[in-house]
Backbone as CSV, one residue per row, in Angstrom:
resi,resn,N_x,N_y,N_z,CA_x,CA_y,CA_z,C_x,C_y,C_z
1,UNK,5.478,-8.850,-6.436,6.175,-8.731,-5.168,5.876,-7.373,-4.517
2,UNK,5.853,-7.373,-3.203,5.564,-6.140,-2.468,6.740,-5.825,-1.557
3,UNK,7.270,-4.607,-1.671,8.426,-4.228,-0.880,8.147,-2.938,-0.111
4,UNK,8.973,-2.719,0.915,8.912,-1.502,1.720,10.244,-0.787,1.614
5,UNK,10.206,0.507,1.272,11.415,1.320,1.191,11.348,2.390,2.287
6,UNK,12.364,2.417,3.152,12.431,3.386,4.253,13.648,4.271,4.013
7,UNK,13.404,5.532,3.697,14.482,6.466,3.338,14.009,7.881,3.638
8,UNK,14.842,8.675,4.344,14.406,10.010,4.752,14.742,11.095,3.737
9,UNK,15.594,10.810,2.761,15.925,11.827,1.749,14.838,11.783,0.679
10,UNK,14.033,12.859,0.554,12.840,12.805,-0.303,13.125,12.416,-1.753
11,UNK,14.160,12.991,-2.343,14.418,12.696,-3.752,14.831,11.248,-3.950
12,UNK,15.690,10.742,-3.066,16.127,9.357,-3.180,14.955,8.408,-2.957
13,UNK,14.096,8.719,-1.988,12.923,7.883,-1.731,12.022,7.832,-2.962
14,UNK,11.802,8.984,-3.566,10.967,9.027,-4.772,11.608,8.247,-5.914
15,UNK,12.920,8.423,-6.097,13.619,7.751,-7.192,13.623,6.231,-6.996
16,UNK,13.850,5.792,-5.755,13.875,4.361,-5.486,12.501,3.726,-5.698
17,UNK,11.475,4.363,-5.174,10.134,3.788,-5.310,9.714,3.751,-6.776
18,UNK,10.028,4.791,-7.527,9.678,4.790,-8.947,10.471,3.733,-9.704
19,UNK,11.772,3.601,-9.364,12.617,2.622,-10.051,12.116,1.200,-9.799
20,UNK,11.738,0.891,-8.571,11.229,-0.446,-8.267,9.890,-0.691,-8.965
21,UNK,9.038,0.323,-8.996,7.728,0.143,-9.638,7.870,-0.028,-11.148
22,UNK,8.669,0.845,-11.778,8.768,0.832,-13.228,9.779,-0.191,-13.738
23,UNK,10.884,-0.365,-12.999,11.926,-1.272,-13.455,11.688,-2.724,-13.099
24,UNK,11.023,-2.968,-11.962,10.793,-4.342,-11.499,9.319,-4.710,-11.422
25,UNK,8.438,-3.709,-11.574,6.997,-3.920,-11.476,6.587,-4.445,-10.101
26,UNK,7.244,-3.908,-9.042,6.885,-4.278,-7.681,5.844,-3.306,-7.143
27,UNK,5.040,-3.781,-6.192,4.230,-2.879,-5.383,5.135,-2.316,-4.293
28,UNK,5.101,-0.993,-4.087,6.055,-0.346,-3.185,5.325,0.515,-2.159
29,UNK,5.559,0.243,-0.879,5.145,1.126,0.206,6.378,1.894,0.664
30,UNK,6.183,3.113,1.151,7.325,3.947,1.539,7.122,4.555,2.919
31,UNK,8.243,4.863,3.561,8.252,5.567,4.841,9.444,6.509,4.854
32,UNK,9.263,7.701,5.451,10.310,8.716,5.438,11.018,8.859,6.777
33,UNK,10.648,8.071,7.773,11.371,8.085,9.046,11.330,6.691,9.662
34,UNK,12.193,6.475,10.636,12.371,5.145,11.182,11.158,4.584,11.882
35,UNK,10.471,5.387,12.668,9.337,4.860,13.433,8.167,4.484,12.513
36,UNK,7.935,5.305,11.496,6.894,4.962,10.529,7.276,3.682,9.778
37,UNK,8.570,3.569,9.441,9.041,2.382,8.736,8.866,1.120,9.567
38,UNK,9.180,1.205,10.855,9.008,0.049,11.732,7.535,-0.323,11.836
39,UNK,6.670,0.677,11.965,5.234,0.411,12.041,4.745,-0.338,10.798
40,UNK,5.147,0.139,9.609,4.727,-0.519,8.377,5.309,-1.926,8.289
41,UNK,6.576,-2.062,8.675,7.235,-3.360,8.605,6.585,-4.400,9.489
42,UNK,5.930,-3.943,10.562,5.237,-4.859,11.473,3.773,-5.049,11.101
43,UNK,3.274,-4.183,10.205,1.846,-4.190,9.891,1.493,-5.032,8.676
44,UNK,2.465,-5.362,7.840,2.183,-6.107,6.614,3.306,-7.091,6.345
45,UNK,3.010,-8.073,5.487,4.014,-9.050,5.092,4.670,-8.571,3.796
46,UNK,5.975,-8.301,3.862,6.703,-7.825,2.681,7.643,-8.898,2.157
47,UNK,7.908,-8.823,0.856,8.875,-9.722,0.241,10.297,-9.194,0.398
48,UNK,10.430,-7.893,0.661,11.739,-7.273,0.866,11.550,-5.935,1.570
49,UNK,12.486,-5.619,2.478,12.523,-4.297,3.112,13.874,-3.661,2.790
50,UNK,13.825,-2.478,2.190,15.036,-1.721,1.858,15.048,-0.494,2.754
51,UNK,16.111,-0.333,3.547,16.112,0.800,4.469,17.473,1.474,4.570
52,UNK,17.412,2.765,4.825,18.621,3.553,5.041,19.120,3.292,6.459
53,UNK,20.422,3.382,6.654,20.980,3.155,7.982,20.701,4.327,8.910
54,UNK,20.895,5.560,8.400,20.720,6.763,9.208,19.340,7.350,8.948
55,UNK,18.438,7.206,9.918,17.066,7.665,9.770,16.644,8.487,10.979
56,UNK,15.778,9.492,10.781,15.244,10.218,11.939,14.250,9.359,12.689
57,UNK,14.169,9.577,13.995,13.212,8.853,14.811,13.729,7.530,15.321
58,UNK,14.299,6.725,14.418,14.797,5.400,14.784,15.754,4.952,13.699
59,UNK,16.961,4.588,14.058,17.977,4.206,13.087,17.717,2.845,12.468
60,UNK,18.346,2.618,11.326,18.158,1.364,10.611,18.555,0.145,11.413
61,UNK,19.641,0.235,12.187,20.084,-0.897,12.996,19.021,-1.279,14.019
62,UNK,18.418,-0.290,14.666,17.370,-0.564,15.659,16.127,-1.159,14.997
63,UNK,15.821,-0.699,13.794,14.662,-1.234,13.072,14.864,-2.717,12.780
64,UNK,16.054,-3.071,12.290,16.342,-4.470,11.982,16.211,-5.325,13.237
65,UNK,16.800,-4.871,14.333,16.733,-5.636,15.581,15.291,-5.836,16.038
66,UNK,14.487,-4.781,15.948,13.107,-4.866,16.422,12.268,-5.765,15.518
67,UNK,12.484,-5.676,14.200,11.747,-6.536,13.278,12.049,-8.008,13.546
68,UNK,13.325,-8.323,13.757,13.689,-9.714,14.032,13.165,-10.159,15.399
69,UNK,13.183,-9.253,16.363,12.674,-9.594,17.696,11.189,-9.919,17.626
70,UNK,10.470,-9.238,16.726,9.036,-9.466,16.567,8.746,-10.653,15.653
71,UNK,9.793,-11.301,15.149,9.583,-12.484,14.328,9.377,-12.222,12.859
72,UNK,9.628,-10.989,12.404,9.488,-10.669,10.985,10.667,-11.251,10.214
73,UNK,10.372,-11.986,9.148,11.423,-12.727,8.448,11.721,-12.172,7.054
74,UNK,11.070,-11.099,6.652,11.333,-10.524,5.323,12.812,-10.162,5.202
75,UNK,13.447,-10.469,4.059,14.851,-10.080,3.890,15.011,-8.565,3.956
76,UNK,16.113,-8.119,4.555,16.379,-6.692,4.744,17.672,-6.318,4.035
77,UNK,17.574,-5.330,3.157,18.724,-4.773,2.451,18.956,-3.356,2.975
78,UNK,20.124,-3.112,3.551,20.426,-1.822,4.165,21.263,-0.968,3.212
79,UNK,20.870,0.288,3.061,21.627,1.261,2.285,22.388,2.142,3.260
80,UNK,23.692,2.237,3.078,24.492,2.977,4.041,25.621,3.750,3.364
81,UNK,25.917,4.927,3.911,27.064,5.700,3.441,28.317,5.324,4.219
82,UNK,28.158,4.445,5.225,29.283,4.033,6.064,29.667,2.596,5.724
83,UNK,30.937,2.404,5.417,31.382,1.058,5.069,32.409,0.517,6.058
84,UNK,32.429,1.095,7.286,33.338,0.577,8.304,32.968,-0.860,8.650
85,UNK,33.978,-1.673,8.858,33.744,-3.093,9.113,32.869,-3.304,10.343
86,UNK,33.092,-2.537,11.389,32.317,-2.713,12.626,30.833,-2.442,12.390
87,UNK,30.529,-1.433,11.578,29.132,-1.101,11.284,28.469,-2.238,10.515
88,UNK,29.168,-2.759,9.511,28.624,-3.841,8.697,28.402,-5.094,9.539
89,UNK,29.358,-5.409,10.399,29.217,-6.585,11.261,28.008,-6.438,12.178
90,UNK,27.814,-5.239,12.732,26.660,-4.998,13.608,25.349,-5.194,12.862
91,UNK,25.285,-4.715,11.615,24.080,-4.862,10.805,23.761,-6.334,10.548
92,UNK,24.779,-7.082,10.124,24.558,-8.490,9.796,24.212,-9.300,11.040
93,UNK,24.873,-8.994,12.152,24.577,-9.705,13.404,23.174,-9.381,13.919
94,UNK,22.676,-8.179,13.588,21.335,-7.785,14.035,20.240,-8.464,13.222
95,UNK,20.607,-8.998,12.044,19.608,-9.688,11.230,19.440,-9.158,9.834
96,UNK,20.233,-8.142,9.440,20.186,-7.670,8.051,20.733,-8.764,7.141
97,UNK,20.218,-8.829,5.919,20.631,-9.878,4.986,21.705,-9.414,4.011
98,UNK,21.748,-8.124,3.720,22.740,-7.612,2.778,22.799,-6.098,2.943
99,UNK,23.803,-5.495,2.330,23.931,-4.038,2.395,24.542,-3.525,1.098
100,UNK,24.285,-2.255,0.815,24.898,-1.558,-0.312,25.411,-0.219,0.184
101,UNK,26.621,0.123,-0.229,27.204,1.396,0.168,26.836,2.478,-0.844
102,UNK,26.368,3.611,-0.358,26.046,4.749,-1.226,27.341,5.424,-1.696
103,UNK,27.350,5.941,-2.927,26.337,5.775,-3.981,26.417,4.389,-4.591
104,UNK,25.301,3.900,-5.099,25.259,2.545,-5.632,24.679,2.555,-7.043
105,UNK,24.961,1.487,-7.764,24.437,1.320,-9.110,23.039,0.721,-9.027
106,UNK,22.104,1.268,-9.785,20.726,0.807,-9.730,20.606,-0.646,-10.177
107,UNK,21.390,-1.040,-11.170,21.370,-2.424,-11.625,21.803,-3.382,-10.535
108,UNK,22.820,-2.997,-9.763,23.271,-3.845,-8.659,22.210,-3.908,-7.571
109,UNK,21.548,-2.793,-7.303,20.471,-2.783,-6.305,19.368,-3.758,-6.699
110,UNK,18.961,-3.718,-7.973,17.921,-4.630,-8.440,18.380,-6.085,-8.324
111,UNK,19.620,-6.360,-8.741,20.129,-7.736,-8.721,20.179,-8.280,-7.299
112,UNK,20.670,-7.468,-6.359,20.743,-7.913,-4.963,19.339,-8.096,-4.379
113,UNK,18.428,-7.212,-4.725,17.053,-7.307,-4.230,16.408,-8.604,-4.694
114,UNK,16.540,-8.905,-5.977,15.934,-10.124,-6.527,16.575,-11.372,-5.923
115,UNK,17.896,-11.335,-5.746,18.585,-12.495,-5.162,18.110,-12.751,-3.735
116,UNK,17.936,-11.678,-2.954,17.466,-11.840,-1.572,16.065,-12.441,-1.535
117,UNK,15.198,-11.972,-2.419,13.833,-12.491,-2.428,13.801,-13.943,-2.885
118,UNK,14.628,-14.291,-3.869,14.677,-15.689,-4.315,15.142,-16.595,-3.181
119,UNK,16.224,-16.201,-2.514,16.770,-17.048,-1.453,15.792,-17.176,-0.297
120,UNK,15.064,-16.107,0.005,14.116,-16.162,1.123,12.976,-17.134,0.849
121,UNK,12.743,-17.427,-0.423,11.681,-18.362,-0.804,12.237,-19.714,-1.216
122,UNK,13.546,-19.917,-0.979,14.142,-21.212,-1.246,14.564,-21.446,-2.674
123,UNK,14.761,-20.355,-3.441,15.160,-20.497,-4.834,16.479,-19.761,-5.054
124,UNK,17.570,-20.500,-5.164,18.861,-19.861,-5.423,18.975,-19.409,-6.874
125,UNK,18.327,-20.153,-7.769,18.385,-19.840,-9.198,17.230,-18.921,-9.578
126,UNK,17.426,-18.042,-10.576,16.324,-17.202,-11.046,15.312,-17.971,-11.898
127,UNK,15.625,-19.224,-12.247,14.725,-20.039,-13.059,13.786,-20.828,-12.146
128,UNK,12.497,-20.583,-12.268,11.476,-21.277,-11.482,10.753,-22.249,-12.410
129,UNK,10.673,-23.516,-12.011,10.057,-24.533,-12.861,8.937,-25.259,-12.119
130,UNK,7.839,-25.425,-12.814,6.723,-26.231,-12.337,6.278,-27.071,-13.525
131,UNK,6.571,-28.365,-13.472,6.294,-29.206,-14.626,7.089,-28.719,-15.825
132,UNK,6.392,-28.490,-16.946,7.075,-27.995,-18.144,7.024,-26.476,-18.252
133,UNK,6.577,-25.819,-17.168,6.540,-24.350,-17.138,7.865,-23.821,-16.610
134,UNK,8.413,-22.830,-17.285,9.663,-22.200,-16.855,9.453,-20.694,-16.760
135,UNK,9.688,-20.146,-15.554,9.594,-18.704,-15.316,10.991,-18.199,-14.995
136,UNK,11.501,-17.325,-15.840,12.831,-16.748,-15.637,12.661,-15.410,-14.929
137,UNK,12.921,-15.388,-13.614,12.695,-14.178,-12.820,13.702,-13.082,-13.132
138,UNK,14.860,-13.449,-13.700,15.854,-12.434,-14.050,15.468,-11.715,-15.339
139,UNK,15.016,-12.480,-16.317,14.652,-11.911,-17.616,13.170,-11.578,-17.709
140,UNK,12.383,-12.017,-16.716,10.927,-11.851,-16.714,10.322,-12.447,-17.981
141,UNK,10.761,-13.649,-18.287,10.246,-14.364,-19.454,9.622,-15.675,-19.003
142,UNK,8.716,-16.195,-19.830,7.976,-17.404,-19.496,7.946,-18.330,-20.705
143,UNK,8.158,-19.621,-20.444,8.032,-20.638,-21.490,7.252,-21.818,-20.938
144,UNK,6.507,-22.458,-21.804,5.915,-23.747,-21.452,6.397,-24.754,-22.486
145,UNK,7.233,-25.686,-22.041,7.944,-26.531,-22.985,8.898,-25.654,-23.779
146,UNK,8.801,-25.705,-25.078,9.642,-24.858,-25.933,8.889,-23.628,-26.420
147,UNK,7.643,-23.453,-25.949,6.797,-22.363,-26.442,6.920,-21.124,-25.552
148,UNK,7.480,-20.011,-26.092,7.515,-18.770,-25.313,6.115,-18.197,-25.165
149,UNK,5.855,-17.600,-24.004,4.526,-17.070,-23.703,4.646,-15.594,-23.357
150,UNK,3.898,-14.772,-24.064,3.893,-13.335,-23.806,2.810,-13.004,-22.788
151,UNK,3.210,-12.362,-21.692,2.275,-11.980,-20.645,2.280,-10.472,-20.449
152,UNK,1.180,-9.942,-19.951,1.168,-8.542,-19.535,1.963,-8.434,-18.231
153,UNK,2.425,-7.228,-17.852,3.168,-7.091,-16.592,2.425,-7.643,-15.381
154,UNK,1.102,-7.402,-15.284,0.369,-7.898,-14.127,0.181,-9.407,-14.181
155,UNK,-0.030,-9.958,-15.359,-0.124,-11.414,-15.470,1.185,-12.062,-15.037
156,UNK,2.298,-11.452,-15.446,3.593,-12.005,-15.047,3.764,-11.959,-13.533
157,UNK,3.385,-10.856,-12.900,3.553,-10.728,-11.457,2.736,-11.775,-10.709
158,UNK,1.517,-12.038,-11.182,0.698,-13.077,-10.562,1.367,-14.438,-10.705
159,UNK,1.820,-14.748,-11.924,2.429,-16.054,-12.171,3.725,-16.224,-11.392
160,UNK,4.562,-15.198,-11.338,5.828,-15.305,-10.623,5.586,-15.563,-9.139
161,UNK,4.593,-14.885,-8.562,4.322,-15.101,-7.143,3.864,-16.532,-6.904
162,UNK,2.991,-17.045,-7.766,2.546,-18.428,-7.629,3.697,-19.403,-7.845
163,UNK,4.589,-19.075,-8.787,5.723,-19.964,-9.085,6.711,-20.043,-7.934
164,UNK,6.759,-18.999,-7.108,7.610,-19.046,-5.922,7.028,-19.974,-4.858
165,UNK,5.760,-20.338,-5.018,5.091,-21.203,-4.035,4.413,-22.378,-4.745
166,UNK,5.149,-23.162,-5.505,4.527,-24.260,-6.244,3.881,-25.283,-5.307
167,UNK,2.704,-25.729,-5.711,1.953,-26.750,-4.964,1.469,-26.261,-3.601
168,UNK,1.533,-24.963,-3.365,0.996,-24.382,-2.128,-0.261,-23.575,-2.458
169,UNK,-1.239,-23.621,-1.579,-2.460,-22.851,-1.782,-2.189,-21.385,-1.405
170,UNK,-2.451,-20.481,-2.334,-2.265,-19.045,-2.107,-3.634,-18.394,-2.123
171,UNK,-4.012,-17.781,-1.009,-5.334,-17.157,-0.930,-5.388,-15.906,-1.793
172,UNK,-6.599,-15.513,-2.130,-6.793,-14.309,-2.938,-6.249,-13.077,-2.225
173,UNK,-6.491,-12.974,-0.918,-6.023,-11.794,-0.177,-4.503,-11.756,-0.103
174,UNK,-3.858,-12.917,0.085,-2.397,-12.945,0.121,-1.819,-12.506,-1.214
175,UNK,-2.400,-13.002,-2.287,-1.913,-12.647,-3.619,-2.060,-11.156,-3.867
176,UNK,-3.207,-10.601,-3.515,-3.436,-9.174,-3.727,-2.502,-8.322,-2.876
177,UNK,-2.251,-8.742,-1.639,-1.373,-7.977,-0.753,0.041,-7.875,-1.301
178,UNK,0.480,-8.887,-2.059,1.833,-8.867,-2.596,1.902,-8.299,-4.006
179,UNK,0.749,-8.004,-4.601,0.728,-7.403,-5.933,0.557,-5.893,-5.875
180,UNK,-0.069,-5.410,-4.815,-0.397,-3.996,-4.710,0.106,-3.431,-3.376
181,UNK,0.069,-2.099,-3.292,0.438,-1.443,-2.041,-0.785,-1.429,-1.121
182,UNK,-0.845,-0.465,-0.199,-1.921,-0.469,0.792,-3.305,-0.232,0.185
183,UNK,-3.374,0.102,-1.094,-4.667,0.307,-1.738,-5.177,-0.954,-2.426
184,UNK,-4.642,-2.122,-2.045,-4.926,-3.337,-2.793,-6.403,-3.720,-2.823
185,UNK,-7.173,-3.330,-1.811,-8.564,-3.783,-1.749,-9.391,-3.288,-2.931
186,UNK,-9.050,-2.130,-3.469,-9.852,-1.612,-4.579,-9.586,-2.367,-5.884
187,UNK,-8.549,-3.237,-5.894,-8.252,-4.021,-7.092,-8.736,-5.461,-6.978
188,UNK,-9.455,-5.787,-5.899,-9.765,-7.182,-5.609,-10.595,-7.850,-6.702
189,UNK,-11.382,-7.077,-7.453,-12.247,-7.674,-8.463,-11.532,-7.978,-9.774
190,UNK,-10.294,-7.528,-9.930,-9.616,-7.738,-11.207,-8.710,-8.972,-11.184
191,UNK,-8.508,-9.585,-10.020,-7.610,-10.722,-9.944,-8.088,-11.869,-10.836
192,UNK,-9.392,-12.103,-10.856,-9.924,-13.173,-11.692,-9.631,-12.936,-13.169
193,UNK,-9.556,-11.665,-13.566,-9.242,-11.341,-14.959,-7.819,-11.783,-15.288
194,UNK,-6.875,-11.531,-14.377,-5.487,-11.944,-14.612,-5.360,-13.466,-14.619
195,UNK,-6.044,-14.127,-13.701,-5.995,-15.591,-13.650,-6.573,-16.182,-14.939
196,UNK,-7.676,-15.622,-15.401,-8.300,-16.098,-16.631,-7.357,-15.922,-17.820
197,UNK,-6.684,-14.753,-17.882,-5.737,-14.519,-18.964,-4.564,-15.479,-18.922
198,UNK,-4.065,-15.759,-17.719,-2.955,-16.707,-17.574,-3.369,-18.106,-18.022
199,UNK,-4.542,-18.528,-17.616,-4.995,-19.860,-18.012,-5.127,-19.972,-19.525
200,UNK,-5.656,-18.956,-20.144,-5.831,-18.978,-21.594,-4.491,-19.105,-22.319
201,UNK,-3.472,-18.410,-21.796,-2.171,-18.412,-22.457,-1.327,-19.640,-22.088
202,UNK,-1.384,-20.043,-20.828,-0.557,-21.162,-20.379,-1.098,-22.513,-20.830
203,UNK,-2.410,-22.651,-20.851,-3.009,-23.969,-21.043,-3.370,-24.265,-22.492
204,UNK,-2.965,-23.407,-23.418,-3.264,-23.635,-24.827,-2.655,-24.962,-25.280
205,UNK,-3.516,-25.928,-25.583,-3.104,-27.267,-26.013,-2.233,-27.981,-24.971
206,UNK,-2.405,-27.618,-23.695,-1.639,-28.252,-22.616,-2.555,-28.473,-21.415
207,UNK,-2.094,-29.311,-20.494,-2.874,-29.572,-19.282,-2.895,-28.332,-18.391
208,UNK,-3.979,-28.104,-17.650,-4.076,-26.931,-16.768,-2.984,-26.924,-15.698
209,UNK,-2.510,-25.719,-15.364,-1.495,-25.552,-14.322,-2.029,-24.789,-13.109
210,UNK,-2.882,-23.797,-13.340,-3.429,-23.001,-12.239,-4.804,-23.553,-11.880
211,UNK,-4.944,-23.984,-10.631,-6.185,-24.598,-10.173,-6.806,-23.738,-9.082
212,UNK,-8.124,-23.678,-9.078,-8.864,-22.940,-8.050,-9.404,-23.894,-7.004
213,UNK,-9.123,-23.609,-5.738,-9.710,-24.349,-4.631,-10.770,-23.456,-4.009
214,UNK,-12.010,-23.792,-4.265,-13.114,-22.925,-3.867,-13.049,-22.589,-2.374
215,UNK,-13.109,-21.290,-2.102,-13.068,-20.823,-0.726,-11.689,-20.759,-0.115
216,UNK,-10.645,-21.213,-0.868,-9.288,-21.220,-0.321,-8.319,-20.358,-1.134
217,UNK,-8.341,-20.509,-2.447,-7.428,-19.709,-3.251,-6.989,-20.446,-4.499
218,UNK,-5.740,-20.187,-4.895,-5.192,-20.756,-6.126,-3.967,-21.588,-5.817
219,UNK,-3.716,-22.566,-6.698,-2.532,-23.413,-6.536,-1.937,-23.675,-7.913
220,UNK,-0.620,-23.554,-8.026,0.100,-23.810,-9.270,0.770,-25.171,-9.140
221,UNK,0.331,-26.122,-9.974,0.888,-27.466,-9.904,0.625,-28.190,-11.219
222,UNK,1.354,-29.272,-11.439,1.149,-30.064,-12.629,-0.224,-30.708,-12.595
């Protein structure tokens, strides 16, 4: 998954981006002011945007309104030190999906982030199933039938993204954009290595699940 974090406090921005990368294994882009954040939010497709309410250059409320006006549908989680009812109502009416009041618990931030991304892709449950394959997005575990499967962090990220889009063709560029930050192009040659590793582990004594459509991309289906 690829997320955007917009926060002007340097230490908090660093801590959040590191926590998402190390704790959730997400690709993370960052912005330290509102206008840069809006530019990034309009320039790429994100699975989640996390932004502070009070930002230099352009406030969080204005960013949400502009993103929705431009047709951007990525879920938005707002971090705010203000919990007045009027402020929260304005945020939700502008198109924000959820909010957390500072200071917040990191575990709750992760849980809300994952829930927003699941719902945005049509999955209320953290359990993703394709045939006899089960991907537990909360525990980051994988089973095929009753057989647990050990994956590397990158193999898991590839599989989870495909599992969110079962029976849909996912292009190589789309997959890479959601696995890495803006430097994704330099990793383009390693995607086949992850796909090969997944096939070896998933298809052991079972029918293939990941299929290649030449010139189009990959599809996860029975």
